[in-house]
Every structure is written in structure tokens, then in C-alpha cells.
SEKEMAR-775834 format. One record per residue (C-alpha): residue in three letters; x, y, z. Coordinates in steps of 0.02 Angstrom, whole numbers, plus 32768, in hexadecimal, padded with zeros to 4 digits. Layout:
SEKEMAR-775834
   type      u      v      w
    ALA      X      Y      Z
...
This chain:
SEKEMAR-775834
   type      u      v      w
    UNK   6CD7   2F1A   7CA9
    UNK   6C7B   2F76   7C1D
    UNK   6CD1   2F6E   7B74
    UNK   6D00   301F   7B3B
    UNK   6CBB   2FF0   7A90
    UNK   6C11   2FDB   7AE0
    UNK   6C12   3092   7B14
    UNK   6C49   30C7   7A67
    UNK   6BBE   3063   7A15
    UNK   6B3D   30AA   7A8F
    UNK   6B75   315A   7A62
    UNK   6B66   3132   79A9
    UNK   6ABA   30E5   79C1
    UNK   6A7E   3182   7A19
    UNK   6AC4   31EB   798A
    UNK   6A67   3181   790B
    UNK   69C8   3198   7970
    UNK   69DF   3255   796A
    UNK   69F6   324F   78AD
    UNK   6959   31E5   789B
    UNK   68EC   3260   78FC
    UNK   693B   32F5   78A3
    UNK   6914   32AD   77F8
    UNK   6864   327F   782F
    UNK   684B   3335   785F
    UNK   6886   336D   77B2
    UNK   691C   33CC   77F4
    UNK   69CF   33CD   77B5
    UNK   6A63   33E5   782A
    UNK   6A6F   34A0   7807
    UNK   69B7   34B7   7835
    UNK   69C3   3452   78D6
    UNK   6A65   34A2   7912
    UNK   6A24   354C   7953
    UNK   6999   34F8   79B6
    UNK   6A18   3490   7A16
    UNK   6A8E   3525   7A30
    UNK   6B18   34C5   79D6
    UNK   6B64   34CD   7928
    UNK   6B3D   3465   788F
    UNK   6BE4   340D   789D
    UNK   6BBE   33DD   7952
    UNK   6B17   3392   791A
    UNK   6B75   3330   7895
    UNK   6BF6   32F0   7911
    UNK   6B70   32BE   7990
    UNK   6B0F   325D   790C
    UNK   6BA5   31F0   78E3
    UNK   6BD6   31DB   799A
    UNK   6C75   3242   7993
    UNK   6C4A   32CB   7A0F
    UNK   6BFD   32D4   7ABC
    UNK   6B82   335E   7AE6
    UNK   6B2F   3386   7B8D
    UNK   6A7E   335A   7BC4
    UNK   6A3B   3405   7B94
    UNK   6A5A   33DE   7ADD
    UNK   69F2   333F   7AE8
    UNK   6966   3397   7B47
    UNK   6955   341A   7ABE
    UNK   6964   339A   7A31
    UNK   68E6   3325   7A82
    UNK   6866   33AF   7A94
    UNK   687E   33FA   79E7
    UNK   687A   3351   798D
    UNK   67E5   3310   79F1
    UNK   6848   3278   7A2B
    UNK   67DF   326B   7AC9
    UNK   6873   3248   7B3A
    UNK   68C5   31C5   7ACB
    UNK   6961   322C   7AA9
    UNK   696F   3266   7B5D
    UNK   695B   31B5   7B9D
    UNK   69E1   317A   7B24
    UNK   6A58   31FF   7B64
    UNK   6A38   31CF   7C1A
    UNK   6A55   3118   7BF3
    UNK   6AF9   3144   7B9D
    UNK   6B32   31A9   7C33
    UNK   6B07   3119   7CA7
    UNK   6B6E   30A3   7C3A
    UNK   6C02   311B   7C3D
    UNK   6BF5   312D   7CFA
    UNK   6BF4   306F   7D11
    UNK   6C8B   305E   7C9F
    UNK   6CED   30E0   7D02
    UNK   6CBF   3090   7DA8
    UNK   6CF3   2FE3   7D69
    UNK   6D95   3029   7D23
    UNK   6DBD   3080   7DC7
    UNK   6D9B   2FE0   7E2A
    UNK   6E08   2F79   7DB5
    UNK   6E91   2FFB   7DB9
    UNK   6E93   3002   7E76
    UNK   6E9B   2F45   7E85
    UNK   6F21   2F2D   7E02
    UNK   6F88   2FBD   7E43
    UNK   6F8C   2F69   7EED
    UNK   6FC6   2ECA   7E99
    UNK   7046   2F24   7E2F
    UNK   6FE6   2F00   7D8F
    UNK   6FA3   2F70   7D04
    UNK   6F06   2FD8   7D1C
    UNK   6ECA   308B   7D27
    UNK   6F5E   30FB   7D01
    UNK   6FB3   312C   7DA3
    UNK   7066   3160   7D7B
    UNK   70EE   3132   7DF5
    UNK   71A8   315A   7DF4
    UNK   71ED   3112   7D50
    UNK   717A   307B   7D5F
    UNK   713F   3034   7CB8
    UNK   7083   3018   7CB4
    UNK   7009   2FE1   7C31
    UNK   6FAD   306F   7BD9
    UNK   6F00   303C   7B9B
    UNK   6E7A   3086   7B2B
    UNK   6E23   30C2   7BC9
    UNK   6EBC   312A   7BF8
    UNK   6EBE   3177   7B4A
    UNK   6E05   31A2   7B58
    UNK   6E2B   31F6   7BFF
    UNK   6EAB   3266   7BA8
    UNK   6E2B   3291   7B23
    UNK   6DA4   32B3   7BA4
    UNK   6E13   3327   7C09
    UNK   6E4A   337F   7B6A
    UNK   6D92   33A0   7B43
    UNK   6D7A   33E3   7BF4
    UNK   6E11   3457   7BE7
    UNK   6DD3   3491   7B3C
    UNK   6D2A   34BC   7B86
    UNK   6D7D   351E   7C11
    UNK   6DEB   357A   7B94
    UNK   6D56   35A9   7B27
    UNK   6CE9   35DF   7BB7
    UNK   6D65   363D   7C24
    UNK   6E03   3656   7BBD
    UNK   6EB2   360E   7BB8
    UNK   6EE0   3658   7C62
    UNK   6E70   35D6   7CB4
    UNK   6E9C   3543   7C44
    UNK   6F57   3554   7C25
    UNK   6F9B   352D   7CD2
    UNK   6F2F   3493   7CED
    UNK   6F40   344E   7C3D
    UNK   6FFD   3467   7C33
    UNK   7015   3418   7CDF
    UNK   6FAE   3380   7CAC
    UNK   700F   336F   7C08
    UNK   70BB   3387   7C57
    UNK   709C   330D   7CE6
    UNK   701B   3286   7CC6
    UNK   701A   327D   7C08
    UNK   70D5   3291   7BF1
    UNK   70F3   3209   7C73
    UNK   7076   319A   7C1B
    UNK   70D0   31B1   7B75
    UNK   717E   319B   7BBF
    UNK   7163   3111   7C3E
    UNK   70C8   30B7   7BFF
    UNK   70C1   3019   7B9A
    UNK   7039   3000   7B18
    UNK   700B   2F9C   7A7F
    UNK   7025   2FF2   79D7
    UNK   6F72   302B   79BB
    UNK   6F60   3074   7A69
    UNK   7009   30C8   7A5A
    UNK   6FD6   311E   79B9
    UNK   6F33   3159   7A08
    UNK   6F91   3194   7AA3
    UNK   7009   31FC   7A3A
    UNK   6F76   3244   79D8
    UNK   6F18   3271   7A77
    UNK   6FB4   32BD   7AC4
    UNK   6FCF   3324   7A25
    UNK   6F21   336D   7A35
    UNK   6F40   3398   7AEC
    UNK   6FE8   33EB   7AC4
    UNK   6F92   344C   7A39
    UNK   6F0F   348A   7AB5
    UNK   6F98   34BD   7B31
    UNK   6FED   351E   7AA4
    UNK   6F4B   3579   7A7A
    UNK   6F2E   35A3   7B32
    UNK   6FDF   35E8   7B3E
    UNK   6FC0   364D   7AA1
    UNK   6F1F   368F   7AEE
    UNK   6F7C   36D6   7B83
    UNK   700A   371A   7B16
    UNK   708A   3699   7B52
    UNK   70CC   368C   7AA2
    UNK   716C   362B   7AC3
    UNK   710A   35A8   7B24
    UNK   708B   35A0   7A97
    UNK   7115   357A   7A1A
    UNK   7160   34F8   7A8E
    UNK   70BB   349A   7A9F
    UNK   7094   34A9   79E5
    UNK   713B   3452   79C8
    UNK   7110   33C9   7A45
    UNK   7066   33B2   79F1
    UNK   70BB   33A1   7947
    UNK   7133   331C   7986
    UNK   70A4   32B9   79D4
    UNK   7032   32C6   793D
    UNK   70C3   328D   78CE
    UNK   70DF   31F7   7940
    UNK   7025   31CF   7931
    UNK   7034   31DB   7874
    UNK   6FA7   325B   7877
    UNK   6FC8   32C7   77DE
    UNK   6F23   3324   77EE
    UNK   6F47   335C   789F
    UNK   6FF7   3390   786D
    UNK   6F9D   3401   77F1
    UNK   6F2E   3445   787A
    UNK   6FC7   3473   78E2
    UNK   7013   34CC   784B
    UNK   6F6F   352C   7837
    UNK   6F73   355D   78EF
    UNK   7025   359A   78DE
    UNK   6FF0   3601   7845
    UNK   6F65   364D   78AE
    UNK   6FE5   3675   7935
    UNK   705A   36C6   78B6
    UNK   6FCB   3734   7877
    UNK   6FA8   376C   7929
    UNK   7060   3797   7941
    UNK   7064   37FC   78A0
    UNK   70CF   3783   783A
    UNK   706A   376D   7798
    UNK   70F7   3722   7730
    UNK   7111   3699   77B1
    UNK   7055   3682   77BC
    UNK   704A   3666   7700
    UNK   70D1   35E0   7702
    UNK   707E   3585   7793
    UNK   6FD2   3591   7742
    UNK   7014   3545   76A0
    UNK   7066   34B7   7700
    UNK   6FC0   3499   7758
    UNK   6F69   3493   76AE
    UNK   6FE0   340B   7673
    UNK   6FB9   33A0   770B
    UNK   6EFE   33C1   76F9
    UNK   6EFF   338E   7642
    UNK   6F61   32ED   7661
    UNK   6EF4   32C0   76F6
    UNK   6E54   32EC   7695
    UNK   6E0A   335E   771B
    UNK   6DAB   33EA   76C0
    UNK   6D85   344D   775E
    UNK   6E3E   3456   7788
    UNK   6E61   348A   76D5
    UNK   6DDF   3514   76E7
    UNK   6E2F   354F   7788
    UNK   6EDD   3554   773D
    UNK   6EA1   35B1   76A0
    UNK   6E4D   3632   7711
    UNK   6EEF   3649   7772
    UNK   6F4C   3662   76D0
    UNK   6EC9   36E5   76A1
    UNK   6EE6   373E   7746
    UNK   6FA2   3741   7728
    UNK   6F89   378C   767B
    UNK   6F10   380D   76C4
    UNK   6F91   3845   7744
    UNK   700E   385A   76B5
    UNK   6F8E   38C2   7654
    UNK   6F7B   3844   75C6
    UNK   6EBF   384F   75A7
    UNK   6EBC   37E0   750C
    UNK   6F19   3750   755E
    UNK   6EB2   3760   75FD
    UNK   6E0C   3759   75A2
    UNK   6E47   36C3   753C
    UNK   6E75   3666   75DD
    UNK   6DCE   3693   762D
    UNK   6D75   3647   7597
    UNK   6DDB   35A7   75AA
    UNK   6DB0   35A3   7663
    UNK   6CF7   35B1   763C
    UNK   6CFC   3527   75B9
    UNK   6D5A   34B2   762F
    UNK   6CE4   34D8   76BF
    UNK   6C4A   34A5   765D
    UNK   6C9F   33FF   7635
    UNK   6CB0   33D8   76EE
    UNK   6C34   336C   774E
    UNK   6C27   3302   77EA
    UNK   6C7A   326D   7794
    UNK   6D19   32C8   7761
    UNK   6D2B   3341   77F4
    UNK   6D8C   32FE   788C
    UNK   6D4D   331B   793E
    UNK   6DD8   3395   7965
    UNK   6D9E   3406   78D7
    UNK   6CEB   3415   7916
    UNK   6D03   34D0   793A
    UNK   6D1B   34F6   7882
    UNK   6C6A   3520   7849
    UNK   6C05   35AD   77F9
    UNK   6C23   361F   788F
    UNK   6CDE   3607   7891
    UNK   6CED   3622   77D6
    UNK   6C82   36C0   77DC
    UNK   6CF1   3706   7866
    UNK   6D91   36E3   7806
    UNK   6D48   372F   7767
    UNK   6D20   37CB   77CD
    UNK   6DD7   37D6   7802
    UNK   6E11   37C9   774E
    UNK   6D9B   384A   7707
    UNK   6DC2   38C1   7795
    UNK   6E7C   38B2   7773
    UNK   6E55   38D1   76BB
    UNK   6DF4   396D   76F2
    UNK   6D58   392D   769B
    UNK   6CE8   396B   7727
    UNK   6C3C   3936   76E7
    UNK   6C71   3881   76CC
    UNK   6CCD   3882   7772
    UNK   6C33   38C3   77CF
    UNK   6BBF   3844   777D
    UNK   6C2D   37B0   77AB
    UNK   6C51   37F3   785A
    UNK   6B97   380B   7879
    UNK   6B75   3758   7840
    UNK   6BFD   3719   78B4
    UNK   6BB7   3779   794A
    UNK   6B06   373A   792B
    UNK   6B3E   3685   7915
    UNK   6BB5   3681   79AB
    UNK   6B32   36AA   7A2E
    UNK   6B5F   360E   7A94
    UNK   6C1D   361A   7A80
    UNK   6C54   3696   7B04
    UNK   6D05   36BF   7ACD
    UNK   6CDC   36BB   7A14
    UNK   6C4F   3736   7A36
    UNK   6CCD   37B0   7A83
    UNK   6D45   379E   79F0
    UNK   6CBB   37B2   796F
    UNK   6C6D   3849   79C6
    UNK   6D17   389D   79D0
    UNK   6D38   387C   7917
    UNK   6C8C   38BF   78EC
    UNK   6CB6   395D   794E
    UNK   6D55   3976   78E8
    UNK   6CF4   3969   7845
    UNK   6C91   3A05   7878
    UNK   6D29   3A6F   78A6
    UNK   6D36   3AC2   77FB
    UNK   6C7D   3AE6   77E3
    UNK   6C1A   3AE7   7887
    UNK   6C72   3B24   7924
    UNK   6BD7   3B0E   7992
    UNK   6BBF   3A58   7960
    UNK   6C79   3A2F   7970
    UNK   6C7B   3A73   7A23
    UNK   6BD8   3A1D   7A54
    UNK   6C13   3975   7A13
    UNK   6CBD   398D   7A65
    UNK   6C6C   39A7   7B0F
    UNK   6BFE   390F   7AF3
    UNK   6C97   38A5   7ACD
    UNK   6CF2   38E6   7B68
    UNK   6C5E   38B9   7BD7
    UNK   6C54   380B   7B8D
    UNK   6D0F   37F4   7BAD
    UNK   6D0B   3811   7C69
    UNK   6D00   3758   7C95
    UNK   6D97   3726   7C2D
    UNK   6E4E   370D   7C56
    UNK   6E87   3726   7BA3
    UNK   6F0B   379F   7B67
    UNK   6ED0   377D   7AB6
    UNK   6E22   37BC   7AE3
    UNK   6E6F   385C   7B28
    UNK   6ED8   386D   7A8A
    UNK   6E3A   386C   7A20
    UNK   6DE5   38ED   7A8F
    UNK   6E7C   3960   7A9A
    UNK   6E8A   395C   79DE
    UNK   6DE7   39C0   79D5
    UNK   6E26   3A61   7A2A
    UNK   6ECA   3A50   79CB
    UNK   6E6A   3A55   7926
    UNK   6DF6   3ADE   7965
    UNK   6E89   3B4E   7994
    UNK   6EDB   3B2F   78EC
    UNK   6E3C   3B5E   788E
    UNK   6DEC   3BE4   78FD
    UNK   6E7F   3C29   7960
    UNK   6E58   3C76   7A0A
    UNK   6D9E   3C7E   79ED
    UNK   6D3A   3C97   7A90
    UNK   6CD5   3BF9   7A6F
    UNK   6D74   3B95   7A59
    UNK   6DB8   3BD9   7AFD
    UNK   6D15   3BAD   7B55
    UNK   6D18   3AFD   7B09
    UNK   6DCB   3AE1   7B44
    UNK   6D9C   3B19   7BF4
    UNK   6D0A   3AA0   7BF6
    UNK   6D7D   3A11   7BC2
    UNK   6DF2   3A3F   7C51
    UNK   6D62   3A3A   7CCC
    UNK   6D35   398D   7C8D
    UNK   6DEA   3954   7CA3
    UNK   6E02   3939   7BE9
    UNK   6E80   39C2   7BC2
């Protein structure tokens, strides 16, 4: 059977090869990122072997960096190694299960079985798959499957499994990340009680794994949720708690995220001075982050994400020019992130409500058309916010009526 460490080392070796060709081409990670259709943080994670990316990434990187098939061949060899490992694991699991011994995780009624590093990696891999589904199609597609997997297989593994200390800690950490994803998916479909329930489960699991940084990430997510629900005071308290965890865990990107959330809370309360001060702290912390101090689960927090959140803050502060500039940056940078593109286009539309009715309506229709493939109540919330703001600013203007009718025809109102 292939040692799991062999796969990890092969992934790291491929990442080092990518870095070598990138540097030979005279490119930094920011410059390479748009050519691969991924973010700078993804490039950084790939180069240290912390993130998997599909074959298309390696095809584009190989061509741009003139690697002449070396990178693509390395990726194919890695995939072959992973496939052999999975086949060997499945064969061993089947044989040992028949003999009543440990192997591939197959839960039975209250039977204690050995949980291995391979089982933990399976939880992580499925979490990545659910996350991809959530990002591409919305929480309506991901929530049912991810929650069922967590409540049955993973909960049974935690409750009835037996594992050495290191594997147990990794299992709890992986389960925390899955519960966190389930919470986000529930939030995305406006199942707010379920979201809170899974955020609580994620916190318990991350605490058991002694993962202070991820506890901070959950606090940040809950702050984000409170902002969405219109509870800025609660959001501020959660953001500050997230900052404390981020500082103690020395994760600058998480600190940046939590400062931005604090800024958003201040903006909703109308405190411009405090909001701008927190945005500055967020920016300073963000530029201290890099691939070495940013965990895998925080890979989404990059230039695009920060620009989008700054746009929210400046919009809530009614600083329309700044809001438009950041929203436009976010739209341009999120071309390959389907749901983020809808959010950012809708926010950009709202930044034009006060000054350009034509552009606000045009962008609103564009966002509604982009949203048609999603099962996401949060996406609809963003789109329906546009006519709400238009009515408040322009009253029963004929163009506003026409815009609202078009949204109805698109099923977004």
C-alpha cells in the first residue's frame, strides 16, 4: 500500500516545480494568478503543496511558463499515485472488513473501528467537493448532501471510531471545517437556526482539535452572519473575538478579515471614523499575510474578497465613489467565481442608485441573469435589495417599475 506521506511529498514536489518555472519566467504569484484563472493565494498554496487544483490549471501554467509538458506530466503522475493509493486502500478495507479488522471507514451499528489518516483525508476531500458545489451552484445544492454526510458518516466516525491522538486531532479539525461549511450553506439558503447550530458544532470540534485559528474563523463567519441579519452590535463583538484568536494564532489574513468585519459593523451603526480606522487595520494586516502564514481553509481571502468587503463598507457609509471603485475591482477580479460575481455585480448596482439610475438598473438585470443557475436565498437577497433601494431613492419612477417587472420575469423578485 502507498504511504499517504508519499502522496503529500509528490504534491509538494510538484508545487516546488511550479515555483521554479514561475521564477524562471520572472513572474511573481500575483502576475501568474490571472493567467491560471485562480487567485494569488491559490498559487501560493499550490506551491507549498497545500491545495489541489484541476488539470486545467496545470495546462495553462505549463503553456505560459514554457514548461514543455513538465508540469502537466507531474500532475498526471500525481493523479496516478493518488488513484493507486485509493485502490489499495479500498482493497485493504474490503479484506479487513471481511475479517473484522480495521480498514477503510465503513460504519456499522455501534461497532468501534480504527480511523486512519486516509479516513481523515476522505473527510477533507469531500468537504472540498461540497465547497465547490456550494460556490458553483449555491447552498441549496450543497446543504442537504453535506449535512447528511456530517450527521451520519462523520458523526459516527467521531462517536464510534477509535484513533491515535494525532489522527483524532486531525479528525476533529477536519470535521470542524465540514460543520463550518454546512453552517455557511444553511446561511446561504436562509436556514438561520440550522446555520447557528452547525456553527456551534464547528466551534466544539475546533476546540477539541485545539485549533485556535479556526475557532477565530468561525467567530468571523458568525460576525458575517450577524451583519447579514442586521445585528451590527453582535457583529462587532464577534469580530473582536475573532481578532483576539487571530492575533494569538498569528494569522494575519484572519486578522484582516476580522478587522474588516468590525469596520462593516461600525458602518452599519453610522460610525464613519471607527469604520475607516478598522479598514486601515484590515489593509495593514492583509499585506502581512502570505502563503506561509495563511491556512488552507482561508484560501478564499484574497484581493478580490477584500475589495468586495470594502465595497460593502463604503456603500453602508454612503461614500459612493469609494464604494463603486472597490465594487468594480471586485467584479473584474471575480470573473471565475460564479456566486461572488453575482454578489459583486449586485453591490456595484446599489452603488449607482443615488447617481445613475440607468446604470443601476442595467447592472441589476445583469446580476439577476447571472443568478439563474443558483439555489441561494442570499443571492436573491442581494438582487432584491436593488429595487428596494431604487424605490426608496426614486419612488414610483417608470424606469424603476420596468426594472422590477424585468426582475419578476427573471424569477428574481
